N, C-alpha and C positions, 0 to 999 in steps of 0.2 A: 651706614653699612657696618663700620668697624664698632659702633656702640652696640648695635645689636648682636654682632659676633661675640664681643666681649661679655655681654650679659649672658649669652647661651653657654660659652665656655666656663664661666664663673658658676653657673648652675650646675653643669655637669661634673666639674671637678669639686664642688661643694659636697657631693655625695661621697667622696673618697675620705673626706676629713673624718677624724675619730676612729678610723679602722686601724687596729694595731698591725694587722697582717693583710696583704692583698693577694687574692688568688688569681690564677690566670683568667678565670672567668670574670672577675672584677676589672681586670685590665681590659679584657675584650669588649665588655659591655661599655666601658668608659670610652675606648677608642671608637666604637660604633656610634656613639652619641656625638663624639667630636667630628667624626666624619660627616654625619648628617648636617651638623651645625656649619661646617665649612662649605658643603655643597649648596646648602641654602643660601650662604653669602656669596654664591657665584665664583668661589674658588675653582680653578681648573681641576678637572678630575685627575689628570696626571700628577698635579702638585699635591692634591689630597692623598693619593695612593702613597706617594713617596713619603709624606710627611707621616701619616699613620704607621707605615712600615718602620721608620725610624723610631717613632715613639714606642711602639710595641716591643721592638727589639730591645731597646734600652730598659723599658719597664719590667721586662720578664727577665732581665739579667741581673748579675750580682750587684749592680749599681743600685737597685731598689731592694733586693731581698736582703742585703746586708746593712740597710740604713736603719737607724734608730726610728725614724718616722717615714714608713714607706710611702704613705699618702702624699706628704709633703714633697718627697723626692720626685714622685710622678708629676706633681704640679710644676716643679723646677724643670723637669725634662721637657715637658710641654711648652713652657715659656721660652727655653733655650731653643728648641726646634722652630717655634714661631718666629723668633728673632732671626734665625738662620735663614728661613725662606723669605723674610722681608729684606734681605741684603746683609744681615750679620753686623752691621756697624752704622753708626751715625755719620751722614754725609752732609757737609755744608754746601749751601748754595754758592756757586761761583758767579759773581757779577762781571759783566762785559766792561772792558776799560773804557769804552765810550758809550754812554747810555744811548738808548735804553737796553736793558736786559730783557730778551724775550724768553718766556716760559710758555711752552705749548703743552697743553694737556690732552692727550688722546686715550680713548679706551671704549669699551663697550658701553651701550646704553645701560644705565642703571648702576654703573660701576662707582659713581660717586665723584665725578668730575667737577660738577658745578659747586657741590658743597666744599670740595677740596680747594677749588679756586678761591672761593670767598674765605676759607679759613687762612689760606696762604697770603692772600692780599691783606687781611686783617693783621697777620703776624708780621708781614713786611712793613705796614704802616706803623706798628708798634716799635719797629727797628729804626724808624726814622725816614723810610723810604715812602715815595707816593706812587702806589700801585694803581694801575688802570687795567680794569677787567675789560676784555674784548669779546663780545658775543659773535663767535664764528660758527657755532653749531647752527646752521640755518635749515637743517632737514627735520630734526626732531620737533614734533608739535610742542609748542609753548617753551621751547628752549631759552629763547631771547628773554621772554617775560621772566622765566624762572631766575636766570642770572641777574636781571635788574633788581628782582626781589632780593636775592642773596647779597647783592652789592650794596643795596640800601640798609639791609641788616648789618653788614660788615663796616658800613660807613666809608665806602670807597666808591670812586666813580666808575661808571660802566659805559663803554663805547659800543652803541648799538645802531648803526646807521640803517640796517635792514631788518624788516619785521621777522623773517625767518618763516617757519612753517612751509619750506620749499621754496622760498623766495630769496634770490640774492646769491652772490658769488663768495664763498668764504675765503677764498685766496685774496680777493680784492679787499674784503673787510679786514683781513689780517695785516694787509700791507698798509692801509690808510693811516693808522696812529703812528707810525714810526717816525715821520718827519716831525710832527709837532713834539714827540717825545725827545727827539734829538736836540730841538730847539730850546727845550725846557730840561736842563740836566738834572732836576730834582725827580723827574718822572723815571724811576730807575727801573721799573718792572711792569710788564703787563701780562696776564695770563688768559688764554681764551679756550674754553672747553670745546673739544671737537671730537664727535663720535667717529668711530673708525670706518664707518660707511659713507661718510662725506667725502664727496668728489674733490680730493686735493692731489693733483698730478705732482709726482715727484719733482719734475723739472721746473715747475712754477711755485712750489712751496716756498714760503718766505724763509730766509735763513736768519739765524741768530747773528747779531752783529758782533 
């Protein structure tokens, strides 16, 4: 998702380069294309509206009109506002004092949880940890198989005791790996993609150690 969005935004902003001056029409057209790109990437409408309003407000102000390179300034504004909506700063993972460290990924279908789980696991493995991916999304069709493929590509183990496709209890699956993980302290982290529609009662959801 992020790669596609990056490509779209790069293409949109490329059209501004080389222009010595930017009119309000140029900014409006660019903002409109950015809005479409964000919506197609499933960014929430309220977030998109707020983002576009801030970009247009800054782009039409003295910050751009007084710049030696207005187009580059707009690119800088878009970058800064994107960083802001993503949290504004880099945050490090905090590991549990007693392994394992549990990381749960939850989100809408198609938001990139499985891919992120694989990337996160591969990064953790590169940092000297031994991640274990746990297939707890048992509702979405082929979610378990997809995670197994991602895990194989990332070179990390996948715990998948249930076939998924509507079969199995995600809470039970999420709980099972914690005991062997505690027995082997090198298993520092496991991540399990979980769609927001999966039935996980708050009272029975596994807590991070």
